[in-house]
C-alpha angles and dihedrals in degrees: 000000000000108000119189117183135188095216102112090205091066124079089226089072096055100079130092094289090050091051089053094042093053089047096243086135141347094237129031121189129202103194096181124018090193094063108021108109092202088064095054097107090056102028098106094048092045093050090049087059094042093244096156096162135013146179131210119204134179120241113199105205098160139007095264101025126080121183124197122218118198116198122192134199131195091223127075116240091016089127115055138143092280088071093055095097091049093047092049090051090048090050093051093045094049090046092050091048093051092048090047092051091050091047092049091048090050092049092051089050093049092050088069103024136062111251095219102046104015092232123136113282136211092280090056090049093050091048091050093047090053090059098047116110094198132051116274138197126222126202121205119199122202117195102211117224093356090154089077089066089055092046095047102036104020134254095279091061091043091049092049091049092051091050092049091050090047092052092057 
């Protein structure tokens, strides 16, 4: 097995992925698995798989989340500094795609859910009503002068109260 750790005290965190994970650099290149001393803990397993060179790159998918992509080649010296611009572009494109997917998923969620409480919204209700085979009744509740709660106790208390009422 190839074990990569993030415990900086262990030798299994000192390879290319570790360099990238600990933000020593955005891209780390292993040009030759057979001779690179930083690859020693994984060398035998990598050679079994014909991973003769590799690159580790960061993928920034969110503000507080960094992913690491390891890419392998069956040729030594396939990865070198000339590929750095391409690898940086790959990193940015994958990060953008991941953020875009998450954003699209969030937009689809919000199109049928309330952003404050997460409960189903009017669009979900309309969609559900279109699929019903039998007549249905809908009750609408108006909380009179609710703004006084926000003014007297703050919006966080008001928001919490609205969500509690919506859950019941």
